[in-house]
C-alpha positions as CSV (number, residue, x, y, z in Angstrom):
1,M,12.1,-23.4,-40.9
2,V,12.7,-19.6,-40.8
3,R,9.1,-19.0,-40.0
4,N,9.4,-21.5,-37.0
5,L,12.6,-19.8,-35.8
6,A,10.9,-16.4,-36.0
7,F,8.0,-17.7,-34.0
8,V,10.3,-19.2,-31.3
9,A,12.3,-15.9,-31.2
10,A,9.1,-13.8,-30.8
11,L,7.8,-16.2,-28.1
12,F,11.1,-16.0,-26.2
13,L,11.2,-12.2,-26.4
14,A,7.6,-12.0,-25.1
15,F,8.5,-14.3,-22.2
16,L,11.5,-12.1,-21.3
17,S,9.3,-9.0,-21.3
18,S,6.6,-10.6,-19.2
19,N,6.2,-10.4,-15.5
20,A,8.0,-13.8,-15.1
21,F,11.2,-11.8,-14.7
22,A,9.7,-9.0,-12.6
23,C,10.1,-8.7,-8.9
24,S,6.9,-8.1,-6.9
25,F,7.0,-5.5,-4.2
26,A,3.9,-6.8,-2.3
27,P,2.9,-4.7,0.7
28,G,3.3,-6.2,4.2
29,Y,0.1,-5.0,5.7
30,R,-3.6,-5.5,5.3
31,T,-6.4,-3.1,4.2
32,F,-8.1,-1.6,7.3
33,E,-11.8,-2.2,7.5
34,L,-14.1,0.4,9.1
35,S,-17.0,-0.6,11.2
36,S,-20.3,-1.0,9.3
37,T,-22.4,-1.2,12.4
38,R,-21.3,1.7,14.6
39,P,-21.4,5.4,13.9
40,L,-18.1,7.0,12.9
41,N,-16.1,9.0,15.5
42,S,-17.8,7.1,18.3
43,G,-16.4,4.9,21.0
44,P,-13.2,4.9,23.1
45,T,-9.9,6.5,22.0
46,P,-7.4,3.8,21.1
47,T,-4.3,3.5,23.3
48,T,-1.2,5.3,21.8
49,P,0.6,2.6,19.8
50,S,3.9,1.1,21.1
51,L,6.0,0.3,18.0
52,S,9.6,-0.3,17.2
53,V,11.8,-0.6,14.2
54,H,12.5,-4.3,14.1
55,S,14.8,-4.3,11.1
56,I,15.9,-2.4,7.9
57,K,17.2,-4.4,5.0
58,R,18.8,-2.2,2.3
59,G,19.0,-2.9,-1.4
60,T,22.0,-4.3,-3.2
61,D,23.0,-5.1,-6.8
62,D,23.4,-8.8,-7.1
63,G,23.9,-8.6,-10.9
64,N,20.5,-10.3,-11.6
65,F,18.1,-7.8,-13.1
66,A,15.1,-10.0,-12.2
67,S,15.8,-10.4,-8.5
68,C,14.5,-8.4,-5.7
69,S,17.9,-7.5,-4.3
70,D,17.4,-3.8,-5.1
71,A,14.4,-3.7,-2.7
72,G,14.6,-2.1,0.7
73,V,12.5,-3.6,3.5
74,L,11.5,-1.8,6.7
75,T,9.9,-4.1,9.4
76,V,8.0,-2.3,12.2
77,S,6.8,-4.4,15.1
78,L,3.9,-3.6,17.4
79,N,5.1,-4.1,21.0
80,K,1.6,-4.8,22.4
81,S,0.2,-6.7,19.5
82,E,-2.8,-8.3,21.2
83,A,-4.3,-4.9,21.8
84,A,-3.8,-3.9,18.2
85,K,-5.5,-6.7,16.4
86,N,-8.6,-4.7,15.5
87,L,-7.0,-1.4,15.0
88,G,-5.8,0.4,11.9
89,F,-2.6,2.5,11.8
90,L,-1.8,5.8,10.1
91,F,1.8,6.3,9.2
92,E,2.9,9.9,8.2
93,L,6.3,11.2,7.4
94,E,7.1,14.0,9.9
95,G,10.7,14.8,8.9
96,G,13.4,13.7,6.4
97,S,12.8,11.7,3.3
98,F,13.0,8.1,2.1
99,P,14.8,7.3,-1.1
100,D,11.4,6.2,-2.6
101,K,7.8,6.1,-1.7
102,V,7.7,3.9,1.4
103,L,4.7,4.7,3.5
104,P,1.1,4.2,2.3
105,D,-1.3,7.1,2.3
106,E,-4.2,5.1,3.7
107,I,-4.9,3.6,7.1
108,I,-3.5,0.1,7.2
109,A,-3.9,-3.0,9.5
110,P,-1.0,-5.2,10.7
111,I,-0.1,-8.7,9.6
112,E,1.4,-11.5,11.6
113,L,5.2,-11.4,11.4
114,P,7.3,-14.7,11.4
115,D,7.9,-14.4,15.2
116,G,4.1,-14.4,15.8
117,S,3.9,-10.8,16.7
118,L,2.0,-8.2,14.7
119,G,3.6,-5.6,12.5
120,F,4.2,-4.2,9.1
121,Y,6.6,-4.6,6.2
122,F,7.3,-1.6,4.0
123,V,9.0,-2.4,0.7
124,W,10.5,0.1,-1.8
125,L,12.9,0.4,-4.7
126,D,16.1,1.2,-2.7
127,L,18.7,0.9,-5.4
128,P,17.4,2.4,-8.7
129,T,19.1,1.5,-12.0
130,G,22.5,3.1,-12.3
131,R,23.1,3.5,-8.6
132,S,25.7,1.5,-6.7
133,D,25.1,2.8,-3.2
134,V,22.0,3.3,-1.2
135,E,21.2,6.7,0.3
136,P,21.2,7.0,4.1
137,I,17.8,7.0,5.8
138,D,17.1,9.5,8.6
139,V,13.4,10.1,9.0
140,K,10.8,10.7,11.7
141,V,7.4,9.0,11.2
142,S,4.3,9.7,13.2
143,V,2.0,6.7,13.9
144,R,-1.5,6.9,15.2
145,A,-3.8,3.9,16.1
146,V,-7.2,4.3,14.5
147,S,-10.4,2.5,15.8
148,P,-12.9,0.9,13.4
149,T,-15.0,4.0,13.9
150,M,-12.2,6.3,12.9
151,V,-11.3,7.5,16.4
152,E,-7.5,8.3,16.4
153,S,-5.1,7.9,19.3
154,S,-2.3,10.3,20.1
155,K,0.7,10.0,17.8
156,V,4.0,8.4,18.6
157,I,7.1,9.2,16.7
158,L,9.4,6.5,15.2
159,D,13.0,7.6,14.5
160,I,14.2,5.5,11.5
161,R,17.9,5.7,10.7
162,N,20.1,3.6,8.6
163,P,23.5,4.9,7.4
């Protein structure tokens, strides 16, 4: 009997420590694929992207350690999404700082957002353990469109603010 209780207790503890109670911060963008048939740095220069901050959701503490309530989510929309279907995008922090790592280091491709447009979700830990308030966000991010042959557009600056 004691042996069975010890086994059940060990199994329960293993379940609690597993990823079943973990929140997944899956990225809201795709990997950008380079052209395998055309030489790099060839072809036309992509049009400078037209983007906007669609929304910023900040982290909260809902009391459930296993929820994703402490995640921040930045949604960036492409305003001319049809022209951007085959392009990659390079996001670089120009000024300010996020409360955590938000932007990827690599060139990324957009995904389809719920409204049918193309864009990106950036997810980060916005409310670390022990914090009760989120830090304000006031950053400038440069964005360049990148062709499948690595030709880059001019940059556009996104001002991202959230008190």
